[in-house]
C-alpha positions, -999 to +999 in steps of 0.1 A: +326-097+505+309-082+535+276-064+531+293-033+546+322-033+522+313+001+507+308+016+541+342+004+552+358+017+520+342+051+527+355+051+563+391+044+551+389+075+528+385+057+495+351+072+489+339+107+482+347+122+516+377+123+540+369+115+576+388+123+607+400+092+627+371+095+652+346+097+623+362+068+605+362+047+637+325+056+642+317+044+606+337+012+612+317+006+644+285+010+626+297-015+599+307-040+626+272-038+641+256-042+607+278-072+600+270-088+634+232-084+628+235-097+593+254-128+605+228-134+632+200-131+607+218-155+584+223-181+612+186-179+621+176-182+584+199-213+581+182-228+612+149-223+596+162-239+564+160-272+582+123-274+572+119-308+589+111-287+619+083-270+600+070-298+579+046-325+591+062-359+596+049-394+586+045-423+611+082-430+609+092-394+616+102-386+580+092-350+568+064-350+542+070-327+512+050-319+482+059-345+455+067-373+479+052-407+471+034-421+501+010-448+513-020-439+535-031-465+560-067-475+560-090-471+590-123-487+599-141-457+583-120-452+551-099-471+527-061-467+524-042-456+493-010-470+481+017-452+460+000-418+458+017-384+454+015-356+480+000-325+462-001-301+491+006-296+528-019-274+545-013-256+578-044-248+598-039-232+632-016-256+650-023-286+628-009-298+594-029-317+568-016-336+538-034-338+505-027-367+482-038-373+446-056-406+443-071-423+412-106-409+421-098-374+435-076-356+460-080-366+496-067-349+527-053-368+557-036-363+590+001-370+588-001-399+613-018-420+586+009-415+561+041-435+555+066-429+527+062-455+500+089-481+495+088-506+467+082-541+482+112-564+484+110-602+479+111-605+517+082-582+521+061-602+496+070-635+513+062-620+548+028-609+535+021-643+520+031-660+553+010-636+574-021-643+552-015-681+552-006-687+588-018-656+607-001-625+618+011-636+652+027-668+640+044-652+610+070-634+632+086-664+648+124-669+643+118-700+622+094-680+599+118-651+596+147-674+588+127-692+562+116-659+546+152-647+544+164-680+529+137-682+502+140-645+495+177-650+488+168-680+465+143-660+446+167-631+442+193-654+428+167-668+403+159-632+392+196-626+386+200-658+365+170-648+343 
């Protein structure tokens, strides 16, 4: 139903008054303009509903929302935090800051230090093990990646047999 339904009903003579054809046409024109403005406003509102334009994004470009579980990367001046919950998104001037709830207390960070948390896979654990044992640069060779994939598949089969 149109927001101008009652006005259109009135213009057609179903209301309290009887209108001449020019008056009825005038009311219908007003209703058309109102409907057009309403549709325009609804389109603009729907465009704003895509809040990813308004929300800050993490290092992977994913919008950060309150309640998201994230990881905060460490820097040389501060420690990182794993598997923490976003408690607020603060907008100050042209910047956005994200507050997370840690075990100690809430901390606020720039969005470029945040990545949405993903539970580690068997491959992730093996990759980290290889990186620590061999060194980061050597761990990304084709041989290493193939070995990680092979052993991850074996470990996942073992988990299914258990």
